[in-house]
N, C-alpha and C positions, 0 to 999 in steps of 0.2 A: 476168613469172614470176620474174626475178631479185630484183624488189622484194619479193615475197612471202617469199622466203628471209630477207632482211634483217629483216623485220617479225617472223617466227617466232623469229629468233635473239634480237631484242631482247625480246620477251615472255618468252622462256625465261630470259634474263639477269635480267629484272626479277623473276621469281618466285624465282630463286636468291637475289637480294639481299633479298627480303622474308623468306625463311626464315632468312637469316643475321641480319637485324635483329631478328627475333622471338627468335632464340636469344641475341642480345646483351642484349636488353632485359628478360629475365626476371631479377627480383630474386633475389639469392642466397638469401634466406629461402624464397622460393617453390620454387627448385630443390631446396633441401635437405628440403622437406616431402614426405614419401612418401604423405600422404593426398591422394586425388583429389577434386575437387568433385563432388557428386552433384547431379542435378536430375531434375524430372519432365519426361516428353515427352508433350505433349497435342496431340491432333488438333483443330485449330481448327474443322473442319467438323462433327465429330460431338460434340466436347466430352469424348471419352473419353481416358483416359491409357493409355500403353503399360505393360502389366503382364506378369508372369510368375509361375511357381510353382516349387516344389521340384524338379519333374521337368523344369525348364528349358524348359517350353513358353512361348511368348510370344504375347499376344493383347492386345486392348484391353478396358478395363472403366472403369466410372465411377471418377472420381479419387477416391481415399480417403486419400492421403498415407502408405500403408503402405510397408514396406521393399522390397517387391517392385515398387514403382513408381519406385524411386530407381535411376537410371542414371548410370554414369560413361562419359564420352566418351574414346575412345582415339585 
């Protein structure tokens, strides 16, 4: 039982280290850029893309490259 606690602490410490390294490795030019990259989210099983409309309803639809199929990760 004591061994498990040590493993959990090590995993938690490793996660914190990864976050710290990620923050350090971001180039200054990327950090200053306020525009976020957008991408399409596609369901590999159906071939449909995540879509939405002006009423903020979200659904899947055939991929068309439209602005309502462009998503920004947060």
